[in-house]
TORKOL-4160 file (C-alpha; in steps of 0.2 Angstrom, whole numbers, padded with zeros to 4 digits, m for minus):
311
<pt num="1" X="0336" Y="m0815" Z="0212"/>
<pt num="2" X="0336" Y="m0807" Z="0230"/>
<pt num="3" X="0327" Y="m0791" Z="0232"/>
<pt num="4" X="0336" Y="m0776" Z="0240"/>
<pt num="5" X="0330" Y="m0772" Z="0257"/>
<pt num="6" X="0322" Y="m0756" Z="0261"/>
<pt num="7" X="0332" Y="m0745" Z="0273"/>
<pt num="8" X="0316" Y="m0737" Z="0280"/>
<pt num="9" X="0308" Y="m0753" Z="0282"/>
<pt num="10" X="0323" Y="m0760" Z="0291"/>
<pt num="11" X="0324" Y="m0745" Z="0303"/>
<pt num="12" X="0305" Y="m0748" Z="0307"/>
<pt num="13" X="0308" Y="m0766" Z="0311"/>
<pt num="14" X="0322" Y="m0762" Z="0322"/>
<pt num="15" X="0312" Y="m0748" Z="0331"/>
<pt num="16" X="0298" Y="m0760" Z="0334"/>
<pt num="17" X="0310" Y="m0773" Z="0342"/>
<pt num="18" X="0317" Y="m0759" Z="0354"/>
<pt num="19" X="0308" Y="m0763" Z="0371"/>
<pt num="20" X="0313" Y="m0745" Z="0378"/>
<pt num="21" X="0297" Y="m0734" Z="0381"/>
<pt num="22" X="0297" Y="m0718" Z="0370"/>
<pt num="23" X="0302" Y="m0702" Z="0378"/>
<pt num="24" X="0287" Y="m0692" Z="0382"/>
<pt num="25" X="0284" Y="m0674" Z="0389"/>
<pt num="26" X="0275" Y="m0682" Z="0404"/>
<pt num="27" X="0291" Y="m0690" Z="0409"/>
<pt num="28" X="0300" Y="m0674" Z="0410"/>
<pt num="29" X="0286" Y="m0664" Z="0417"/>
<pt num="30" X="0281" Y="m0677" Z="0431"/>
<pt num="31" X="0296" Y="m0673" Z="0443"/>
<pt num="32" X="0293" Y="m0654" Z="0440"/>
<pt num="33" X="0275" Y="m0656" Z="0445"/>
<pt num="34" X="0279" Y="m0667" Z="0460"/>
<pt num="35" X="0291" Y="m0654" Z="0466"/>
<pt num="36" X="0279" Y="m0640" Z="0464"/>
<pt num="37" X="0266" Y="m0650" Z="0474"/>
<pt num="38" X="0278" Y="m0653" Z="0488"/>
<pt num="39" X="0283" Y="m0635" Z="0488"/>
<pt num="40" X="0264" Y="m0630" Z="0489"/>
<pt num="41" X="0262" Y="m0643" Z="0503"/>
<pt num="42" X="0276" Y="m0635" Z="0513"/>
<pt num="43" X="0271" Y="m0617" Z="0510"/>
<pt num="44" X="0253" Y="m0614" Z="0507"/>
<pt num="45" X="0249" Y="m0608" Z="0524"/>
<pt num="46" X="0261" Y="m0594" Z="0523"/>
<pt num="47" X="0258" Y="m0586" Z="0507"/>
<pt num="48" X="0247" Y="m0572" Z="0514"/>
<pt num="49" X="0262" Y="m0567" Z="0525"/>
<pt num="50" X="0276" Y="m0568" Z="0512"/>
<pt num="51" X="0273" Y="m0571" Z="0494"/>
<pt num="52" X="0257" Y="m0561" Z="0492"/>
<pt num="53" X="0261" Y="m0545" Z="0502"/>
<pt num="54" X="0279" Y="m0545" Z="0496"/>
<pt num="55" X="0274" Y="m0545" Z="0478"/>
<pt num="56" X="0261" Y="m0531" Z="0482"/>
<pt num="57" X="0275" Y="m0521" Z="0490"/>
<pt num="58" X="0286" Y="m0523" Z="0475"/>
<pt num="59" X="0272" Y="m0516" Z="0464"/>
<pt num="60" X="0270" Y="m0502" Z="0477"/>
<pt num="61" X="0288" Y="m0497" Z="0474"/>
<pt num="62" X="0285" Y="m0497" Z="0455"/>
<pt num="63" X="0270" Y="m0486" Z="0457"/>
<pt num="64" X="0279" Y="m0474" Z="0469"/>
<pt num="65" X="0292" Y="m0469" Z="0455"/>
<pt num="66" X="0290" Y="m0452" Z="0447"/>
<pt num="67" X="0293" Y="m0460" Z="0430"/>
<pt num="68" X="0285" Y="m0474" Z="0421"/>
<pt num="69" X="0296" Y="m0489" Z="0418"/>
<pt num="70" X="0296" Y="m0500" Z="0402"/>
<pt num="71" X="0283" Y="m0514" Z="0404"/>
<pt num="72" X="0297" Y="m0527" Z="0400"/>
<pt num="73" X="0308" Y="m0520" Z="0414"/>
<pt num="74" X="0293" Y="m0521" Z="0426"/>
<pt num="75" X="0289" Y="m0539" Z="0421"/>
<pt num="76" X="0307" Y="m0545" Z="0423"/>
<pt num="77" X="0309" Y="m0536" Z="0440"/>
<pt num="78" X="0293" Y="m0543" Z="0447"/>
<pt num="79" X="0297" Y="m0561" Z="0440"/>
<pt num="80" X="0314" Y="m0560" Z="0449"/>
<pt num="81" X="0306" Y="m0554" Z="0466"/>
<pt num="82" X="0293" Y="m0568" Z="0464"/>
<pt num="83" X="0307" Y="m0581" Z="0463"/>
<pt num="84" X="0316" Y="m0573" Z="0478"/>
<pt num="85" X="0300" Y="m0574" Z="0488"/>
<pt num="86" X="0297" Y="m0592" Z="0484"/>
<pt num="87" X="0315" Y="m0597" Z="0489"/>
<pt num="88" X="0313" Y="m0586" Z="0505"/>
<pt num="89" X="0297" Y="m0595" Z="0511"/>
<pt num="90" X="0304" Y="m0612" Z="0506"/>
<pt num="91" X="0320" Y="m0610" Z="0516"/>
<pt num="92" X="0309" Y="m0606" Z="0531"/>
<pt num="93" X="0295" Y="m0618" Z="0530"/>
<pt num="94" X="0306" Y="m0633" Z="0526"/>
<pt num="95" X="0317" Y="m0630" Z="0541"/>
<pt num="96" X="0303" Y="m0626" Z="0552"/>
<pt num="97" X="0294" Y="m0642" Z="0548"/>
<pt num="98" X="0310" Y="m0652" Z="0550"/>
<pt num="99" X="0312" Y="m0646" Z="0568"/>
<pt num="100" X="0293" Y="m0647" Z="0571"/>
<pt num="101" X="0288" Y="m0664" Z="0566"/>
<pt num="102" X="0282" Y="m0669" Z="0584"/>
<pt num="103" X="0271" Y="m0653" Z="0585"/>
<pt num="104" X="0265" Y="m0655" Z="0567"/>
<pt num="105" X="0259" Y="m0673" Z="0571"/>
<pt num="106" X="0247" Y="m0665" Z="0583"/>
<pt num="107" X="0243" Y="m0648" Z="0576"/>
<pt num="108" X="0245" Y="m0650" Z="0557"/>
<pt num="109" X="0246" Y="m0669" Z="0552"/>
<pt num="110" X="0243" Y="m0665" Z="0534"/>
<pt num="111" X="0260" Y="m0657" Z="0532"/>
<pt num="112" X="0273" Y="m0667" Z="0520"/>
<pt num="113" X="0284" Y="m0675" Z="0534"/>
<pt num="114" X="0271" Y="m0681" Z="0547"/>
<pt num="115" X="0259" Y="m0686" Z="0533"/>
<pt num="116" X="0273" Y="m0697" Z="0525"/>
<pt num="117" X="0273" Y="m0688" Z="0509"/>
<pt num="118" X="0292" Y="m0685" Z="0510"/>
<pt num="119" X="0305" Y="m0692" Z="0521"/>
<pt num="120" X="0315" Y="m0681" Z="0534"/>
<pt num="121" X="0330" Y="m0683" Z="0523"/>
<pt num="122" X="0321" Y="m0677" Z="0508"/>
<pt num="123" X="0316" Y="m0662" Z="0518"/>
<pt num="124" X="0334" Y="m0658" Z="0523"/>
<pt num="125" X="0339" Y="m0659" Z="0504"/>
<pt num="126" X="0326" Y="m0647" Z="0499"/>
<pt num="127" X="0331" Y="m0635" Z="0513"/>
<pt num="128" X="0349" Y="m0636" Z="0508"/>
<pt num="129" X="0345" Y="m0633" Z="0490"/>
<pt num="130" X="0333" Y="m0619" Z="0493"/>
<pt num="131" X="0344" Y="m0610" Z="0505"/>
<pt num="132" X="0359" Y="m0611" Z="0493"/>
<pt num="133" X="0349" Y="m0604" Z="0479"/>
<pt num="134" X="0342" Y="m0591" Z="0490"/>
<pt num="135" X="0359" Y="m0585" Z="0495"/>
<pt num="136" X="0365" Y="m0585" Z="0477"/>
<pt num="137" X="0350" Y="m0575" Z="0471"/>
<pt num="138" X="0352" Y="m0562" Z="0485"/>
<pt num="139" X="0370" Y="m0559" Z="0480"/>
<pt num="140" X="0365" Y="m0557" Z="0462"/>
<pt num="141" X="0351" Y="m0545" Z="0466"/>
<pt num="142" X="0362" Y="m0535" Z="0478"/>
<pt num="143" X="0352" Y="m0538" Z="0493"/>
<pt num="144" X="0364" Y="m0550" Z="0502"/>
<pt num="145" X="0363" Y="m0542" Z="0519"/>
<pt num="146" X="0344" Y="m0545" Z="0520"/>
<pt num="147" X="0346" Y="m0562" Z="0513"/>
<pt num="148" X="0359" Y="m0568" Z="0525"/>
<pt num="149" X="0349" Y="m0560" Z="0540"/>
<pt num="150" X="0334" Y="m0570" Z="0534"/>
<pt num="151" X="0344" Y="m0586" Z="0534"/>
<pt num="152" X="0352" Y="m0583" Z="0551"/>
<pt num="153" X="0335" Y="m0579" Z="0558"/>
<pt num="154" X="0327" Y="m0595" Z="0551"/>
<pt num="155" X="0341" Y="m0606" Z="0558"/>
<pt num="156" X="0339" Y="m0597" Z="0575"/>
<pt num="157" X="0320" Y="m0598" Z="0575"/>
<pt num="158" X="0319" Y="m0616" Z="0570"/>
<pt num="159" X="0335" Y="m0625" Z="0577"/>
<pt num="160" X="0338" Y="m0616" Z="0594"/>
<pt num="161" X="0329" Y="m0610" Z="0609"/>
<pt num="162" X="0326" Y="m0593" Z="0600"/>
<pt num="163" X="0310" Y="m0600" Z="0593"/>
<pt num="164" X="0303" Y="m0608" Z="0610"/>
<pt num="165" X="0299" Y="m0591" Z="0619"/>
<pt num="166" X="0285" Y="m0580" Z="0614"/>
<pt num="167" X="0295" Y="m0564" Z="0614"/>
<pt num="168" X="0309" Y="m0570" Z="0602"/>
<pt num="169" X="0298" Y="m0581" Z="0592"/>
<pt num="170" X="0286" Y="m0567" Z="0587"/>
<pt num="171" X="0292" Y="m0550" Z="0593"/>
<pt num="172" X="0310" Y="m0552" Z="0587"/>
<pt num="173" X="0309" Y="m0564" Z="0573"/>
<pt num="174" X="0293" Y="m0557" Z="0565"/>
<pt num="175" X="0298" Y="m0539" Z="0566"/>
<pt num="176" X="0315" Y="m0542" Z="0558"/>
<pt num="177" X="0308" Y="m0555" Z="0547"/>
<pt num="178" X="0296" Y="m0543" Z="0540"/>
<pt num="179" X="0310" Y="m0531" Z="0536"/>
<pt num="180" X="0319" Y="m0545" Z="0527"/>
<pt num="181" X="0304" Y="m0548" Z="0516"/>
<pt num="182" X="0299" Y="m0530" Z="0512"/>
<pt num="183" X="0315" Y="m0521" Z="0510"/>
<pt num="184" X="0322" Y="m0532" Z="0496"/>
<pt num="185" X="0306" Y="m0530" Z="0487"/>
<pt num="186" X="0306" Y="m0511" Z="0488"/>
<pt num="187" X="0325" Y="m0508" Z="0484"/>
<pt num="188" X="0323" Y="m0518" Z="0468"/>
<pt num="189" X="0314" Y="m0503" Z="0460"/>
<pt num="190" X="0315" Y="m0488" Z="0472"/>
<pt num="191" X="0325" Y="m0479" Z="0484"/>
<pt num="192" X="0320" Y="m0478" Z="0503"/>
<pt num="193" X="0314" Y="m0462" Z="0510"/>
<pt num="194" X="0312" Y="m0457" Z="0528"/>
<pt num="195" X="0293" Y="m0458" Z="0526"/>
<pt num="196" X="0294" Y="m0476" Z="0518"/>
<pt num="197" X="0306" Y="m0481" Z="0532"/>
<pt num="198" X="0294" Y="m0475" Z="0545"/>
<pt num="199" X="0280" Y="m0484" Z="0537"/>
<pt num="200" X="0289" Y="m0501" Z="0535"/>
<pt num="201" X="0296" Y="m0500" Z="0552"/>
<pt num="202" X="0279" Y="m0497" Z="0559"/>
<pt num="203" X="0272" Y="m0512" Z="0549"/>
<pt num="204" X="0287" Y="m0523" Z="0556"/>
<pt num="205" X="0285" Y="m0518" Z="0574"/>
<pt num="206" X="0266" Y="m0520" Z="0574"/>
<pt num="207" X="0268" Y="m0537" Z="0565"/>
<pt num="208" X="0279" Y="m0543" Z="0579"/>
<pt num="209" X="0267" Y="m0538" Z="0592"/>
<pt num="210" X="0250" Y="m0543" Z="0584"/>
<pt num="211" X="0256" Y="m0560" Z="0576"/>
<pt num="212" X="0255" Y="m0567" Z="0594"/>
<pt num="213" X="0237" Y="m0571" Z="0589"/>
<pt num="214" X="0243" Y="m0586" Z="0579"/>
<pt num="215" X="0248" Y="m0595" Z="0595"/>
<pt num="216" X="0230" Y="m0597" Z="0601"/>
<pt num="217" X="0226" Y="m0610" Z="0588"/>
<pt num="218" X="0241" Y="m0621" Z="0592"/>
<pt num="219" X="0240" Y="m0622" Z="0611"/>
<pt num="220" X="0239" Y="m0641" Z="0613"/>
<pt num="221" X="0254" Y="m0644" Z="0601"/>
<pt num="222" X="0265" Y="m0630" Z="0609"/>
<pt num="223" X="0262" Y="m0637" Z="0626"/>
<pt num="224" X="0267" Y="m0654" Z="0621"/>
<pt num="225" X="0283" Y="m0648" Z="0613"/>
<pt num="226" X="0288" Y="m0636" Z="0627"/>
<pt num="227" X="0286" Y="m0620" Z="0618"/>
<pt num="228" X="0283" Y="m0605" Z="0629"/>
<pt num="229" X="0270" Y="m0595" Z="0619"/>
<pt num="230" X="0260" Y="m0580" Z="0626"/>
<pt num="231" X="0244" Y="m0591" Z="0629"/>
<pt num="232" X="0255" Y="m0603" Z="0639"/>
<pt num="233" X="0265" Y="m0590" Z="0648"/>
<pt num="234" X="0250" Y="m0579" Z="0654"/>
<pt num="235" X="0236" Y="m0592" Z="0653"/>
<pt num="236" X="0224" Y="m0592" Z="0639"/>
<pt num="237" X="0211" Y="m0581" Z="0646"/>
<pt num="238" X="0223" Y="m0567" Z="0651"/>
<pt num="239" X="0233" Y="m0568" Z="0635"/>
<pt num="240" X="0216" Y="m0566" Z="0625"/>
<pt num="241" X="0212" Y="m0550" Z="0635"/>
<pt num="242" X="0230" Y="m0543" Z="0632"/>
<pt num="243" X="0229" Y="m0546" Z="0614"/>
<pt num="244" X="0212" Y="m0539" Z="0612"/>
<pt num="245" X="0217" Y="m0523" Z="0620"/>
<pt num="246" X="0232" Y="m0522" Z="0609"/>
<pt num="247" X="0222" Y="m0525" Z="0593"/>
<pt num="248" X="0209" Y="m0512" Z="0599"/>
<pt num="249" X="0223" Y="m0499" Z="0602"/>
<pt num="250" X="0232" Y="m0502" Z="0586"/>
<pt num="251" X="0221" Y="m0491" Z="0575"/>
<pt num="252" X="0224" Y="m0476" Z="0587"/>
<pt num="253" X="0243" Y="m0479" Z="0586"/>
<pt num="254" X="0242" Y="m0481" Z="0567"/>
<pt num="255" X="0234" Y="m0464" Z="0565"/>
<pt num="256" X="0247" Y="m0456" Z="0576"/>
<pt num="257" X="0261" Y="m0462" Z="0565"/>
<pt num="258" X="0252" Y="m0460" Z="0549"/>
<pt num="259" X="0252" Y="m0478" Z="0546"/>
<pt num="260" X="0233" Y="m0479" Z="0541"/>
<pt num="261" X="0223" Y="m0464" Z="0537"/>
<pt num="262" X="0208" Y="m0458" Z="0527"/>
<pt num="263" X="0194" Y="m0470" Z="0522"/>
<pt num="264" X="0206" Y="m0485" Z="0524"/>
<pt num="265" X="0210" Y="m0479" Z="0541"/>
<pt num="266" X="0191" Y="m0480" Z="0546"/>
<pt num="267" X="0189" Y="m0497" Z="0539"/>
<pt num="268" X="0206" Y="m0503" Z="0546"/>
<pt num="269" X="0200" Y="m0497" Z="0563"/>
<pt num="270" X="0183" Y="m0506" Z="0562"/>
<pt num="271" X="0192" Y="m0522" Z="0556"/>
<pt num="272" X="0204" Y="m0522" Z="0570"/>
<pt num="273" X="0190" Y="m0520" Z="0583"/>
<pt num="274" X="0181" Y="m0534" Z="0575"/>
<pt num="275" X="0197" Y="m0545" Z="0577"/>
<pt num="276" X="0198" Y="m0540" Z="0595"/>
<pt num="277" X="0181" Y="m0546" Z="0598"/>
<pt num="278" X="0185" Y="m0563" Z="0589"/>
<pt num="279" X="0200" Y="m0565" Z="0600"/>
<pt num="280" X="0190" Y="m0564" Z="0616"/>
<pt num="281" X="0177" Y="m0576" Z="0609"/>
<pt num="282" X="0189" Y="m0589" Z="0602"/>
<pt num="283" X="0183" Y="m0606" Z="0608"/>
<pt num="284" X="0191" Y="m0618" Z="0596"/>
<pt num="285" X="0206" Y="m0621" Z="0585"/>
<pt num="286" X="0197" Y="m0619" Z="0569"/>
<pt num="287" X="0189" Y="m0602" Z="0575"/>
<pt num="288" X="0206" Y="m0596" Z="0581"/>
<pt num="289" X="0214" Y="m0601" Z="0564"/>
<pt num="290" X="0200" Y="m0591" Z="0555"/>
<pt num="291" X="0204" Y="m0576" Z="0566"/>
<pt num="292" X="0222" Y="m0577" Z="0562"/>
<pt num="293" X="0219" Y="m0578" Z="0543"/>
<pt num="294" X="0207" Y="m0563" Z="0544"/>
<pt num="295" X="0221" Y="m0554" Z="0553"/>
<pt num="296" X="0234" Y="m0558" Z="0539"/>
<pt num="297" X="0221" Y="m0552" Z="0526"/>
<pt num="298" X="0216" Y="m0536" Z="0534"/>
<pt num="299" X="0232" Y="m0530" Z="0543"/>
<pt num="300" X="0247" Y="m0537" Z="0533"/>
<pt num="301" X="0240" Y="m0539" Z="0515"/>
<pt num="302" X="0227" Y="m0525" Z="0517"/>
<pt num="303" X="0240" Y="m0512" Z="0523"/>
<pt num="304" X="0251" Y="m0516" Z="0509"/>
<pt num="305" X="0237" Y="m0516" Z="0496"/>
<pt num="306" X="0233" Y="m0498" Z="0501"/>
<pt num="307" X="0251" Y="m0493" Z="0498"/>
<pt num="308" X="0250" Y="m0502" Z="0481"/>
<pt num="309" X="0234" Y="m0494" Z="0475"/>
<pt num="310" X="0238" Y="m0477" Z="0483"/>
<pt num="311" X="0257" Y="m0474" Z="0483"/>
């Protein structure tokens, strides 16, 4: 007499005959991890001028309030601002590196496109996607004017002659761009006051002037691509003297407009004088890059950190 087959045994047998690989968590996570790695490769050089100071400014806005907000409200708000900043910097760096492949092959060959990590078409897809998501989030968060202005500045900076000249490249774009970064962070939690407007406008104007220091490290690539930066317009030696004087005078101007005061003002002044000396002594691309990074830590992140700790 035939024995009845066991259903569980039959299912096991059929399963063993299936040649498809089992679905695992790694298959789902791998594309996400890869995209984060690509995002990091595109943006890591710019975190100290966007994501880090922007997040600190959002915290400063929270701490400026006369009432204490619920922790879950603060956490949710900071999470949204972080996503906003991530999309903001991704839209800029992806388009900047799309238009600057030739320069990056000289100055920064480790970037995703010149290194061959992703194709130019892949970079375009990521730029379109991040820009679309950024505009949607700006509309949802009620900061659409600043979001649209950032996108327009990004296109002008990276795809027109706007980004070829030292004045529009730094004085205009960085000044307006700083406002586009900081204002959405502040208004998510607090209202603007005349004193706050004066402080953030001072930060923006000084940024547009002092960020010229970044161009000393990229002279070779800028010359090869026809970019008219301050070192190429005035000559390296003369432009170093000009920037050193501007850095040395910045603490005096900052104290007059109440941008930096107290013990922080003294430390800030000494730091800016030290950077002025480094600018005059710059003799290599690596040295000038270190000077630029110190500047972003001291001036940009440092100024906002003081606002965050002592609102």
